[in-house]
C-alpha positions in Angstrom: 83.7 8.2 -151.6 85.4 7.0 -154.8 84.8 3.7 -156.6 87.9 1.5 -156.9 89.5 0.8 -160.3 89.0 2.4 -163.8 86.5 1.3 -166.4 89.3 -0.2 -168.6 90.6 -2.6 -166.0 87.3 -3.4 -164.1 87.3 -6.9 -162.5 84.5 -9.4 -162.7 83.5 -8.8 -159.1 83.8 -5.1 -158.1 85.7 -4.4 -154.8 83.1 -1.8 -153.6 83.7 1.8 -152.4 86.7 3.0 -150.4 86.7 5.7 -147.6 89.1 7.3 -145.1 88.9 8.9 -141.6 87.9 12.2 -143.1 84.7 10.8 -144.4 83.6 10.0 -140.8 85.0 13.2 -139.2 82.5 15.4 -141.1 79.9 16.9 -138.8 77.1 16.1 -141.4 77.9 12.3 -141.3 74.7 10.2 -140.9 74.9 6.3 -140.5 71.7 5.6 -142.4 72.8 7.6 -145.4 76.2 5.8 -145.3 74.5 2.3 -145.4 72.1 3.4 -148.2 75.0 4.6 -150.3 76.8 1.2 -149.8 73.6 -0.7 -150.9 73.2 1.5 -154.0 76.8 0.9 -155.1 76.5 -2.9 -154.6 73.7 -3.4 -157.2 74.8 -2.9 -160.9 72.9 -0.2 -162.9 71.7 -2.7 -165.4 70.0 -4.8 -162.7 68.4 -1.7 -161.1 66.7 -0.8 -164.4 65.5 -4.4 -165.1 62.0 -5.8 -164.9 60.2 -5.7 -161.6 59.7 -9.5 -161.4 63.5 -10.1 -161.6 64.8 -12.5 -158.8 66.7 -10.9 -155.8 70.5 -11.5 -155.8 72.1 -10.9 -152.4 75.7 -11.6 -153.5 76.6 -8.1 -154.6 75.4 -6.7 -151.3 77.3 -9.3 -149.3 80.6 -8.6 -151.1 80.1 -4.8 -150.7 79.4 -5.0 -146.9 82.3 -7.4 -146.4 84.6 -5.0 -148.2 83.3 -2.1 -146.0 83.8 -4.1 -142.8 87.4 -4.9 -143.7 88.1 -1.2 -144.4 86.4 -0.1 -141.1 88.6 -2.6 -139.3 91.7 -1.1 -140.8 90.5 2.4 -139.8 89.8 1.3 -136.3 93.4 0.0 -135.9 94.7 3.3 -137.3 92.7 5.3 -134.7 93.9 3.0 -131.9 97.5 3.8 -132.8 96.9 7.5 -132.9 95.2 7.4 -129.5 98.1 5.5 -128.0 100.5 8.1 -129.4 98.4 11.0 -128.0 98.2 9.4 -124.5 102.0 9.0 -124.5 102.4 12.7 -125.3 100.0 13.7 -122.5 102.0 11.7 -120.0 105.2 13.3 -121.1 103.7 16.8 -120.8 102.4 16.1 -117.3 105.8 14.9 -116.2 107.4 18.1 -117.7 104.7 20.3 -115.9 105.4 18.6 -112.6 109.1 19.2 -113.0 108.5 22.9 -113.9 106.4 23.4 -110.8 109.0 21.8 -108.6 111.7 24.1 -110.1 109.6 27.2 -109.6 108.8 26.2 -106.0 112.5 25.8 -105.3 113.2 29.2 -106.8 110.4 30.8 -104.8 111.7 29.3 -101.6 115.2 30.5 -102.5 113.9 34.1 -103.1 112.0 34.1 -99.8 115.1 32.9 -98.0 117.2 35.6 -99.6 114.5 38.3 -98.7 114.4 37.1 -95.1 118.2 37.2 -95.0 118.3 40.7 -96.4 115.6 41.8 -94.0 117.5 40.3 -91.1 120.7 42.0 -92.2 118.9 45.4 -92.5 117.4 45.0 -89.0 120.8 44.0 -87.5 122.5 47.1 -89.1 119.7 49.3 -87.9 120.0 47.9 -84.4 123.7 48.5 -84.3 123.4 52.0 -85.8 120.5 52.8 -83.4 122.6 51.7 -80.4 125.4 53.9 -81.5 123.1 57.0 -82.1 121.1 56.5 -79.0 119.2 53.4 -79.3 116.7 54.5 -82.1 114.3 51.8 -83.4 113.4 53.2 -87.0 116.9 53.2 -88.5 116.0 50.5 -91.0 113.1 52.4 -92.3 115.2 55.5 -92.8 117.8 53.6 -94.7 115.0 52.1 -96.9 113.7 55.6 -97.5 117.1 56.9 -98.4 117.7 54.0 -100.8 114.3 54.7 -102.4 115.1 58.4 -102.8 118.4 57.6 -104.4 116.8 55.2 -106.7 114.2 57.7 -107.7 116.8 60.3 -108.3 118.8 57.9 -110.4 115.7 57.0 -112.3 115.0 60.7 -113.0 118.5 61.3 -114.2 118.2 58.2 -116.3 115.0 59.3 -117.9 116.4 62.8 -118.3 119.4 61.4 -120.1 117.2 59.2 -122.2 115.0 62.2 -123.1 118.1 64.3 -123.9 119.5 61.4 -126.0 116.2 61.0 -127.8 115.9 64.7 -128.4 119.4 64.8 -129.9 118.5 61.8 -132.0 115.3 63.5 -133.2 117.2 66.7 -134.0 119.9 64.7 -135.9 117.1 63.0 -137.9 115.3 66.2 -138.8 118.4 68.2 -139.6 120.2 65.5 -141.7 117.2 63.8 -143.3 114.3 66.2 -142.9 112.3 63.4 -141.3 110.9 62.9 -137.8 110.7 59.1 -137.9 111.2 58.6 -134.2 108.4 61.0 -133.3 106.2 59.4 -135.9 106.8 56.0 -134.3 105.8 57.3 -130.9 102.7 58.9 -132.4 101.7 55.6 -134.0 101.9 53.8 -130.6 98.8 55.9 -129.6 97.9 56.8 -126.0 97.6 60.2 -124.4 101.1 60.1 -122.8 102.8 59.3 -126.1 101.0 62.2 -127.8 101.8 64.5 -125.0 105.5 63.5 -125.3 105.4 64.1 -129.0 104.0 67.5 -128.5 106.6 68.4 -125.9 109.5 67.1 -128.0 108.1 68.9 -131.1 108.0 72.2 -129.2 111.6 71.7 -127.9 112.8 70.9 -131.4 111.2 74.1 -132.7 113.3 76.1 -130.2 116.4 74.2 -131.1 115.7 74.9 -134.8 115.4 78.6 -134.1 118.8 78.6 -132.4 120.7 76.1 -134.6 119.1 76.6 -137.9 118.2 80.3 -138.2 118.3 80.1 -142.0 115.1 78.1 -141.8 113.5 81.0 -140.0 114.7 83.6 -142.5 117.5 85.0 -140.2 120.9 86.0 -141.5 123.9 84.4 -139.8 127.7 84.6 -140.2 128.4 81.4 -138.3 129.0 83.1 -135.0 126.7 84.1 -132.2 127.1 87.2 -130.2 129.6 85.8 -127.8 131.8 84.3 -130.5 130.6 80.8 -130.1 129.4 79.0 -133.2 125.8 77.9 -133.4 126.6 74.3 -134.4 125.8 74.6 -138.1 128.7 76.7 -139.3 130.6 75.2 -142.1 127.8 72.9 -143.2 125.4 73.4 -146.0 122.1 71.9 -144.9 119.7 70.8 -147.6 116.7 70.3 -145.3 114.5 73.0 -143.8 114.0 71.9 -140.2 111.3 74.5 -139.5 109.1 73.2 -142.3 109.6 69.6 -141.3 108.8 70.3 -137.7 105.8 72.5 -138.5 104.5 69.9 -140.9 104.7 67.2 -138.1 103.1 69.6 -135.6 100.3 70.3 -138.0 99.7 66.6 -138.6 99.9 65.8 -134.9 97.4 68.6 -134.2 95.0 67.4 -137.0 95.3 63.8 -135.6 94.3 65.0 -132.2 91.5 67.1 -133.4 90.2 64.2 -135.5 90.3 62.0 -132.5 88.6 64.6 -130.4 85.7 65.0 -132.9 85.3 61.2 -133.2 85.1 61.0 -129.4 82.6 63.8 -129.3 80.3 61.9 -131.7 80.7 58.8 -129.5 80.2 60.9 -126.3 83.5 59.4 -125.1 84.3 62.2 -122.6 87.4 60.6 -121.1 89.1 60.4 -124.5 88.0 64.0 -125.2 89.6 65.1 -122.0 92.9 63.4 -122.9 92.9 65.1 -126.3 92.1 68.4 -124.8 95.0 68.0 -122.3 97.5 67.2 -125.1 96.3 70.1 -127.2 96.5 72.4 -124.2 100.2 71.4 -123.7 100.7 71.6 -127.4 99.3 75.0 -128.4 97.3 76.3 -125.4 94.2 74.5 -126.5 93.2 77.2 -129.0 92.7 74.8 -131.9 90.5 72.3 -130.0 88.4 75.2 -128.6 87.9 76.6 -132.0 87.0 73.2 -133.5 84.5 72.5 -130.7 82.8 75.9 -130.9 82.9 76.6 -134.7 81.8 73.1 -135.7 79.0 72.8 -133.2 75.7 71.7 -134.8 73.8 74.6 -133.3 75.8 77.1 -135.3 75.7 75.0 -138.4 71.9 74.8 -138.2 71.5 78.4 -137.3 73.8 79.6 -140.1 71.4 77.9 -142.6 68.4 79.6 -141.0 70.0 83.1 -140.6 68.5 84.2 -143.9 64.9 83.4 -142.8 62.5 86.3 -142.7 61.2 87.8 -139.5 58.2 85.7 -138.7 55.8 88.2 -137.0 52.7 88.9 -139.0 51.3 92.2 -140.2 48.8 92.5 -137.3 51.7 92.2 -134.8 53.6 95.0 -136.5 50.6 97.2 -136.6 50.0 96.5 -132.9 53.6 97.5 -132.2 53.2 100.7 -134.1 49.9 101.6 -132.4 50.6 103.7 -129.3 47.2 102.8 -127.8 47.8 99.1 -128.0 49.7 97.0 -125.5 53.1 95.8 -126.9 52.8 92.2 -128.1 56.1 91.1 -126.6 59.3 89.8 -128.2 59.4 88.9 -131.9 58.6 85.1 -132.4 61.8 84.1 -134.4 64.0 85.9 -131.8 62.1 84.2 -129.0 62.5 80.8 -130.6 66.3 81.4 -130.9 66.7 82.5 -127.3 64.6 79.6 -126.0 66.9 77.2 -128.0 70.0 79.0 -126.8 68.9 78.4 -123.2 68.5 74.6 -123.8 71.8 74.3 -125.8 73.8 76.3 -123.2 72.6 74.1 -120.3 73.2 70.9 -122.2 76.6 71.8 -123.6 77.9 73.1 -120.3 77.6 69.6 -119.0 79.7 68.2 -121.9 82.2 71.0 -121.7 82.9 70.4 -118.0 83.5 66.6 -118.7 85.5 67.1 -121.9 87.9 70.0 -121.1 90.2 70.5 -118.1 89.9 74.3 -118.7 86.1 74.2 -119.1 85.5 77.8 -118.0 87.7 79.1 -120.9 85.8 77.0 -123.4 82.4 78.0 -122.0 83.3 81.7 -122.2 84.3 81.2 -125.9 81.0 79.3 -126.5 79.0 82.1 -124.8 80.7 84.8 -126.9 80.1 82.9 -130.1 76.4 82.4 -129.3 75.8 86.1 -128.4 78.0 87.7 -131.0 76.9 85.6 -133.9 73.5 83.9 -133.5 71.7 86.3 -131.1 73.2 89.5 -132.5 72.4 88.7 -136.1 68.8 87.8 -135.4 68.4 90.9 -133.2 69.7 93.1 -135.9 67.3 91.6 -138.4 64.3 92.2 -136.0 65.3 95.8 -135.3 65.9 96.5 -139.0 62.5 95.3 -139.7 61.0 97.3 -136.8 62.8 100.4 -138.2 60.8 100.0 -141.4 57.6 100.0 -139.4 57.8 103.1 -137.1 60.0 104.7 -134.4 57.7 103.3 -131.7 57.8 99.8 -133.1 61.6 100.0 -133.0 61.6 101.2 -129.4 59.1 98.5 -128.3 61.1 95.8 -130.1 64.3 97.0 -128.6 62.8 97.0 -125.1 61.1 93.6 -125.4 64.2 92.0 -126.9 66.5 93.3 -124.1 64.0 92.2 -121.5 63.8 88.7 -122.9 67.6 88.3 -123.4 68.1 89.7 -119.9 65.8 87.0 -118.6 67.9 84.4 -120.5 71.1 85.7 -118.8 69.5 85.6 -115.4 68.2 82.0 -116.0 71.7 80.9 -117.1 73.2 82.5 -114.0 70.7 80.7 -111.7 71.2 77.4 -113.5 74.9 77.6 -113.0 75.9 76.0 -116.3 79.2 74.2 -115.5 78.6 74.7 -111.8 75.0 73.3 -111.8 73.2 73.0 -109.5 75.1 75.9 -107.8 75.0 79.4 -109.4 77.6 80.1 -112.1 81.0 81.4 -111.2 81.8 85.1 -111.0 83.8 85.0 -114.3 80.9 83.4 -116.2 78.4 85.8 -114.7 80.6 88.7 -115.8 80.9 87.3 -119.3 77.1 86.9 -119.6 76.5 90.5 -118.4 79.2 91.8 -120.7 77.7 90.1 -123.7 74.3 91.4 -122.9 75.6 94.9 -122.6 77.6 94.7 -125.8 74.5 93.6 -127.7 72.7 96.9 -126.9 75.5 99.4 -126.6 75.1 100.6 -130.2 71.5 101.6 -129.4 72.1 103.1 -126.0 75.4 105.0 -126.5 75.2 108.7 -125.6 71.8 110.4 -125.9 70.8 108.2 -128.8 68.1 106.3 -127.0 66.5 109.1 -125.1 66.5 111.2 -128.3 64.6 108.4 -130.0 62.1 108.3 -127.2 61.6 112.0 -127.2 61.2 112.1 -131.0 58.6 109.3 -130.9 56.6 111.0 -128.2 56.8 114.4 -130.0 55.4 112.7 -133.1 52.5 111.1 -131.2 51.7 114.3 -129.2 51.8 116.4 -132.4 49.5 113.9 -134.1 47.0 113.8 -131.2 46.9 117.6 -130.9 47.0 118.4 -134.6 43.4 119.3 -134.9 43.5 121.2 -131.6 46.5 123.3 -132.7 45.0 123.8 -136.2 41.7 125.1 -134.7 43.4 127.6 -132.4 45.8 128.7 -135.1 42.8 129.7 -137.2 41.0 131.3 -134.3 40.6 135.1 -134.4 42.8 136.7 -131.8 41.5 139.3 -129.4 42.9 142.8 -129.4 46.4 143.0 -128.0 46.9 143.7 -124.4 48.8 142.6 -121.3 47.4 139.1 -121.2 47.7 138.8 -125.0 51.4 139.5 -124.7 51.7 136.7 -122.1 50.0 134.3 -124.5 52.3 135.1 -127.4 54.7 132.2 -126.5 51.8 129.7 -126.5 50.8 130.9 -129.9 54.3 130.3 -131.2 54.3 126.9 -129.7 51.1 125.7 -131.3 52.2 127.0 -134.6 55.5 125.2 -134.3 53.7 121.9 -133.2 51.3 122.1 -136.2 54.1 122.8 -138.7 56.3 120.0 -137.3 53.4 117.6 -137.7 52.8 118.6 -141.4 56.5 118.5 -142.2 56.9 115.0 -140.6 53.8 113.8 -142.5 55.3 114.9 -145.8 58.8 113.6 -145.0 60.2 111.0 -147.4 61.7 108.8 -144.7 58.3 108.3 -143.0 57.3 104.7 -143.3 53.8 103.8 -144.5 52.8 102.2 -141.2 53.9 105.2 -139.3 52.1 107.6 -141.6 48.9 105.6 -141.1 49.3 105.7 -137.4 49.9 109.5 -137.4 46.8 110.1 -139.5 44.7 107.8 -137.4 45.8 109.4 -134.1 45.2 112.9 -135.6 41.8 111.8 -136.9 42.3 113.0 -140.5 42.1 111.3 -143.9 45.1 110.3 -146.0 44.0 112.6 -148.8 44.0 115.7 -146.6 47.6 116.5 -147.2 46.9 120.2 -147.5 46.3 121.7 -144.1 44.0 124.3 -145.6 41.7 121.5 -146.7 41.3 120.0 -143.3 38.1 120.8 -141.6 38.0 121.4 -137.9 35.0 122.0 -135.5 34.7 123.8 -132.2 34.8 120.4 -130.5 38.4 120.0 -131.9 39.4 123.1 -129.9 38.0 121.9 -126.6 40.2 120.2 -124.0 39.8 116.5 -123.5 40.8 114.6 -120.3 40.8 111.4 -122.3 43.5 112.9 -124.6 45.5 113.9 -121.6 45.3 110.4 -120.1 46.5 109.0 -123.4 49.4 111.3 -123.4 50.4 110.4 -119.9 50.0 106.7 -120.7 52.4 107.1 -123.6 54.8 108.9 -121.4 54.6 106.3 -118.7 55.4 103.6 -121.2 58.4 105.6 -122.4 59.6 106.2 -118.8 59.3 102.4 -118.1 61.4 101.6 -121.2 64.0 104.3 -120.3 64.3 102.9 -116.8 64.9 99.4 -118.0 67.1 100.2 -120.9 69.3 103.0 -119.5 71.7 103.1 -116.6 70.6 104.4 -113.2 73.2 107.2 -113.3 71.5 108.6 -116.5 67.9 108.3 -115.2 67.7 111.8 -113.7 68.9 113.4 -116.9 66.5 111.3 -119.0 63.4 112.0 -117.0 64.3 115.7 -117.0 64.2 115.6 -120.8 60.8 113.8 -120.7 59.5 116.4 -118.1 60.4 119.3 -120.4 58.5 117.5 -123.3 55.4 117.0 -121.0 55.4 120.6 -119.7 55.7 121.9 -123.3 53.2 119.6 -125.0 50.6 119.2 -122.3 51.1 122.3 -120.2 51.7 125.0 -122.8 50.6 123.7 -126.2 47.4 122.0 -124.8 46.2 123.5 -121.5 47.5 127.0 -121.7 46.4 127.4 -125.3 42.8 126.5 -124.3 43.0 128.9 -121.4 44.4 131.7 -123.6 41.4 131.1 -126.0 39.0 131.3 -123.1 40.7 134.4 -121.8 40.6 136.1 -125.2 36.9 135.4 -125.5 36.2 136.6 -121.9 38.2 139.9 -122.3 36.6 140.6 -125.6 33.1 140.7 -123.9 33.9 142.8 -120.9 32.2 145.9 -122.6 29.6 144.1 -124.6 26.1 145.5 -124.8 24.5 142.2 -125.5 24.2 139.1 -123.4 27.8 137.7 -123.1 28.7 134.3 -124.4 30.1 132.3 -121.5 30.4 129.0 -123.3 34.2 129.0 -122.8 33.7 128.4 -119.0 33.3 124.5 -119.3 36.9 124.4 -120.6 38.1 125.4 -117.2 37.3 122.1 -115.5 39.2 119.9 -117.9 42.1 122.4 -117.8 42.2 122.1 -114.0 41.8 118.3 -114.1 44.5 117.8 -116.7 46.9 120.1 -114.8 46.2 118.1 -111.6 46.9 114.8 -113.5 50.1 116.2 -114.9 51.2 117.6 -111.6 50.5 114.3 -109.8 52.3 112.3 -112.4 55.3 114.6 -112.3 55.4 114.5 -108.5 54.9 110.8 -107.9 56.9 109.5 -110.9 59.3 111.8 -112.6 60.7 113.8 -109.7 61.1 110.6 -107.6 63.1 109.0 -110.3 65.5 112.1 -110.2 66.1 111.9 -106.4 69.6 110.5 -106.9 70.7 113.8 -108.5 69.8 116.7 -106.2 70.6 119.4 -108.8 68.4 118.0 -111.5 65.6 117.2 -109.0 65.5 120.8 -107.7 65.5 122.0 -111.3 62.6 119.8 -112.2 60.7 120.9 -109.1 61.3 124.5 -110.0 60.2 124.0 -113.6 57.0 122.2 -112.5 56.2 124.9 -110.0 56.5 127.6 -112.6 54.4 125.6 -115.1 51.6 125.0 -112.5 51.7 128.6 -111.4 51.4 129.8 -115.0 48.3 127.6 -115.5 46.9 128.9 -112.2 47.4 132.5 -113.2 45.7 131.9 -116.5 42.8 129.9 -115.0 42.2 132.6 -112.3 42.5 135.3 -115.0 39.7 133.6 -116.9 37.5 133.4 -113.8 38.2 137.0 -112.9 37.5 138.2 -116.4 34.3 136.1 -116.3 33.3 137.9 -113.1 34.1 141.2 -114.8 31.9 140.3 -117.8 29.0 139.4 -115.5 29.4 142.5 -113.3 29.6 144.7 -116.4 26.4 143.1 -117.9 24.3 143.2 -114.8 24.4 147.0 -114.5 23.4 147.3 -118.1 20.3 145.2 -117.3 19.7 147.3 -114.1 19.9 150.4 -116.2 16.7 149.3 -118.0 14.8 149.8 -114.8 12.1 152.5 -115.3 11.6 155.3 -112.8 7.9 154.5 -112.4 8.4 150.7 -111.9 8.3 151.2 -108.2 5.9 154.2 -108.2 2.9 153.0 -110.3 -0.3 155.0 -110.7 -3.6 153.8 -109.3 -4.9 152.8 -112.7 -1.9 150.4 -113.1 -2.9 148.4 -110.0 -4.7 145.7 -112.0 -1.6 144.9 -114.1 0.7 144.9 -111.1 -1.3 142.2 -109.3 -0.5 139.7 -112.1 3.1 140.9 -112.4 5.6 138.9 -110.4 8.8 140.9 -110.9 9.9 143.8 -113.1 11.5 143.1 -116.4 15.2 143.9 -115.4 14.8 141.6 -112.4 13.6 138.8 -114.6 16.4 139.2 -117.1 19.1 139.4 -114.4 17.8 136.4 -112.5 17.5 134.4 -115.7 21.0 135.4 -116.7 22.5 134.5 -113.3 20.7 131.3 -112.8 20.4 129.8 -116.2 23.8 131.0 -117.7 26.3 132.0 -115.0 25.4 129.5 -112.3 25.1 126.5 -114.7 28.3 127.2 -116.6 30.2 128.0 -113.4 29.2 124.6 -112.0 30.6 123.1 -115.3 33.8 125.0 -114.9 34.7 124.5 -111.2 33.4 122.6 -108.2 33.8 122.3 -104.5 35.7 125.1 -102.7 36.5 126.8 -105.9 32.9 127.1 -106.9 31.9 128.4 -103.5 34.6 131.1 -103.6 33.6 132.2 -107.1 29.9 132.3 -106.3 30.4 134.0 -103.0 32.5 136.8 -104.5 30.1 137.2 -107.4 27.1 137.2 -105.0 28.7 140.0 -102.9 29.3 142.0 -106.0 25.7 141.6 -107.2 24.5 142.4 -103.7 26.5 145.6 -103.8 25.0 146.6 -107.2 21.5 145.9 -105.9 22.1 147.9 -102.8 23.1 150.9 -104.8 20.3 150.2 -107.4 17.4 150.5 -104.9 18.7 153.8 -103.6 18.0 155.4 -106.9 14.2 155.0 -107.1 11.2 156.6 -105.4 8.8 154.0 -104.0 5.2 154.3 -103.1 3.1 151.9 -101.2 2.2 149.8 -104.2 5.7 150.0 -105.6 7.0 148.7 -102.3 5.3 145.4 -103.2 7.2 145.3 -106.5 10.5 146.0 -104.7 9.8 143.2 -102.3 9.0 140.8 -105.1 12.2 141.8 -107.0 14.4 141.5 -103.9 12.8 138.2 -103.0 13.6 136.9 -106.5 17.2 138.3 -106.3 17.7 136.6 -103.0 16.2 133.3 -104.0 18.4 133.3 -107.1 21.6 134.0 -105.2 20.7 131.5 -102.4 20.6 128.7 -105.0 24.4 129.2 -105.4 26.9 127.5 -103.1 27.7 130.4 -100.8 29.7 130.7 -97.6 27.7 131.2 -94.4 28.8 134.8 -94.1 27.8 135.7 -97.6 24.4 134.0 -97.1 23.8 136.3 -94.1 24.9 139.4 -96.1 22.5 138.4 -99.0 19.6 138.2 -96.5 20.1 141.9 -95.7 18.4 142.6 -99.1 15.2 141.1 -97.7 15.4 143.7 -94.9 15.7 146.4 -97.6 12.4 145.3 -99.1 10.6 145.5 -95.8 11.7 149.1 -95.4 9.4 150.1 -98.3 6.2 148.4 -97.1 6.1 148.5 -93.3 4.4 151.2 -91.2 6.4 154.0 -89.4 5.9 152.3 -86.1 7.6 149.1 -87.5 10.4 151.3 -89.0 11.1 152.7 -85.5 11.4 149.2 -84.1 13.8 148.1 -86.9 15.9 151.3 -86.5 16.9 150.0 -83.1 18.9 147.0 -84.5 21.0 149.0 -87.1 24.7 148.5 -87.3 27.2 151.4 -87.2 29.6 150.1 -89.9 29.4 149.7 -93.7 26.8 147.3 -95.1 28.2 146.3 -98.5 30.1 143.3 -97.2 32.9 143.9 -99.7 35.6 141.1 -100.0 39.2 142.0 -100.6 41.7 140.4 -103.0 41.2 138.6 -106.3 39.9 135.2 -107.3 42.7 132.5 -107.2 43.8 129.1 -106.3 41.7 127.0 -108.7 44.3 124.5 -109.7 45.7 124.0 -106.2 42.3 123.9 -104.7 43.1 126.6 -102.1 41.8 130.1 -101.5 44.8 132.1 -102.5 43.8 135.7 -103.2 40.4 135.4 -101.6 40.0 137.4 -98.4 37.8 136.2 -95.5 34.4 137.9 -95.4 34.2 140.5 -92.7 31.8 140.1 -89.9 30.2 143.5 -90.7 27.5 143.9 -93.3 25.2 141.3 -91.8 22.8 144.2 -90.7 21.8 147.5 -92.2 23.7 150.5 -90.9 22.1 153.9 -90.2 23.3 155.6 -93.3 21.9 153.0 -95.7 18.7 152.8 -93.6 18.2 156.5 -93.9 18.8 156.5 -97.7 16.3 153.7 -98.3 13.6 155.3 -96.0 14.0 158.7 -97.7 13.0 157.0 -101.0 9.6 156.2 -99.5 6.7 158.3 -100.9 5.7 159.1 -97.3 9.2 160.1 -96.2 7.9 163.6 -95.3 5.2 162.4 -92.9 5.5 163.0 -89.2 5.9 159.3 -88.3 8.7 158.7 -90.8 10.4 162.0 -89.8 10.3 161.0 -86.1 12.1 157.7 -87.0 14.7 159.5 -89.0 15.2 162.1 -86.2 15.7 159.3 -83.7 18.7 157.9 -85.7 
């Protein structure tokens, strides 16, 4: 509000404030505030600041309110005029609206009438045509269809002509001005159809440019084409390079589409992404949008930043990987984390790819290839490089666990289906996954590279485990050369080669510290024992150990498992054949046969000894047999079965195994036979200590004989047989093998004793000593596990003892039960079949020899001191 008048021409009575309609149209207008402002302006300032007891003067207020009322009245009249004017305009607009509706109604009625007339005309024509053609009822519909087809054809021609006209217009623009203004206008309009049209026209213009502007493409032209027709640019000197202009526009269009695609991807606008992908597919086959989607994916960006990260497994894990006696710890943690993330990303992105691309399988294949060839392959190479610095076994275990884990990823993705979820993935995607898995590991499996690594690793572990064993036997003194020594020459060369190979590998410069520690630990030697001459070995180091054999077979079984899972089925027979040769060489020849050769050397060296032989080598037979049986069972149940698909290799493996087992059997049986020879050569030496008067004592020796149980040779022989031979034989063999060995040895001892007692004269007192000795011999032999036939033959010795102490009348009674055949019960053949558990080479005991025959009866009786008496002679005469 403004006060009326200036200070220079102020009247005696002020007119008060003035105001307009705008002052009341403000939304913040409040009546109370308006009245208060009028009252304040009515009282002069001098009176407002006067004394408090000044008299009230209402006149200024009255004048001010009267002035305000007069102004409000004038404003009311002004508002009334405006309202009347607006009402008049509304009435005129309503009248105009009613007139427009009436006009439109008439036009609608007119259109409907025209349509009905047209429809009636068509029906009448159809009826007439139908009556002419035979009275058909659908002639009108056919005419309508024909009209529609003609209209569509005309529309196509029109659009084709428009497109051709627009194409010519665009070519004229780009060739004369170097600009593509028309295309840019269409591009700015937006929309997928317009962008597709731009892409199609740009591609057509590129072809036109190649034909009509070859100079832009670096081609020479003389103004004429091959058929003499000019190319349309002869005689003109164009200043613009149409190729560059079109390529620039195409590049901008492609970048615009890619930018739009990326923005839509961030907003998860799959419909817009699909439109962009369709345009780019029509534009350049979709290569650029696929590359943009795959290369700029957040997964690859994040993983590229982490690719320099160290392998996360700790030292204990790597030591466990390098330890052949420990279970493999599984896949390396950083590789496992990557593969787990790949599984999630692949499943999530396949959903997006299917909704964002019309050619989703092609995009998914590119994405799979990028994941495997970049992320997984780089991390796999880092893990395997690290494992290589640990040991050969660590590398093999890492390679196997990695392939198993990545193979499980491939199978999970196939089952999930990816873009086909929840159905299994398509054949093309499954083939791509299998191919990527195969290509990851081809560098490590090509040719014989993998099986050679397995063989080398096993050789190192076997040589380490058997190092002290081979060192002990290489220092062992060899027996004099002979037939069996020549057979063992190959084994001697093998243990020397194994020992030297271990030392050379231990001193190799490419041996990693972890692998060296493992080899030293397995071999049981200290790190400072680098000189093999300083390494101390004991007799226990040269003894066979079943636990060692089980470790060797366990290592081989792990290697076979890896070979089966890593290699192809067609190569399995060849691979297991290589492992079979290694097993037969290391366990069969270097280990078992070397121990048997040592036992045989010790046995043959004592065949003519004059002192009590050392049979401590016998306990080595049992572990040799056990190890050979373990090896044979593993070969038969595992290795040969794995080679069944290749008949040639399987038969070769069976033949090799048979030869190896037979060689072990021959050496085992040779040791037992030589042991029998040692025993049978030593027993006669003890029998030769028998004195002539042991069984013909004088009368003054009777007091000493009463307290004497057996003669000295008998005591020595029985002690040797029971405490040495029988005990060690039980430690060497058992079951049927022990029974065969003891039975044959008992028959041989029985035969020696038979001949022994035919050499001495026996008196009545000496007959008691003979009886005591024979009773001791028989009880000693009966403690052995003998066959029933051999036990009966041994009992014949008891009958021999009675012949020296019974009276002539009893002799005559016994002579009636004599046999007519030989009485020595000799067994044919040699000792054999230990490893197989059979009785090869052992003949069945003859049924003869279970009773004394007449010849032996007569020889024993003639050794009696009273053999010349009438009673004894009558018995002999009755024979």
